[in-house]
N, C-alpha and C positions, 0 to 999 in steps of 0.2 A: 046413604044411597047405595044400592046394590052395586057390586063390582062391575057387572056387564053394562049397566046404565052409565056408570062413571067412565068406562072405557069409550062408550059411544060419544059422550059429551066431550071428552078430551080429543078423540079423533076428529070430531066435527070442528072443534076449535082450531086444531092444527090445519085442517083442510081449508077452513075459512081464511086463515092467514095466507095459505098458499094461493087461494083464489084472489085475495087482495094483491099479492105480488103479480099474479098473472094478468091483472087488470092493467099493469104498467108495462109488462114485457110479453113477448110472444112465447118465450120459453122460461124455464126456471131461473137461469142466471143471465138472461139478456134476450137478445133477438135472434140468437142462433142456437140450434140444438147442441147440447153438451152432455157430459157425463152425469150431471145433476138430474137431467131429464130421465136418464135410464133408471137410476135407483128410485127416484120419486114416482116414476111411472108404475113400477111394481107395487108400491104402497097404494097409489091411487086406484089401481086395478082392484086390489083387495077392498079398499074403502068403498068403492062404488058397488061392489058385490054385496058387502055387508050392510050398507046403508043406501039402497037405491032411491029412497025418498029424498035424500039430500041433493038437491039440484043447485049446484054452484056454477053460475054461468061461465065464468072464465076458466074454471077447472074443466068443465065439459068441453069447451072449445079446444083447449090444449090437449085434453085426453083424446078427442076425436082425431087429432093429427098424430098423436103417439100411436094409437092403435092401428093406424094405416101402415106403419112401418113393418116390413116383413120380419125383422128380428124380434119385434115385440110379440107378434103372433106366434112365432116359433118358440120363443123362450119364456114367455109369460102367459099369454092367453091359452096356449096349448096344454099347460099343466092343469090337471084336474083340480077344481076348487073344492077342497074338503076341509 
């Protein structure tokens, strides 16, 4: 399997596990926003940009809330995606 395809498969597997967790809780570590949401939010941003076809319902719900936060827009979304 080519390296890039393997990376996509592994990334999708990790985000699918995250989606399953987010089916149980509003945020990464429970029902309140925490430091875990900050670091995973940056990874999810990149994942969504690289694999827009991957629609994971709970991840999308969680991410919609994360991207509404001013700090996310200032420190993650404002950085050029290259």
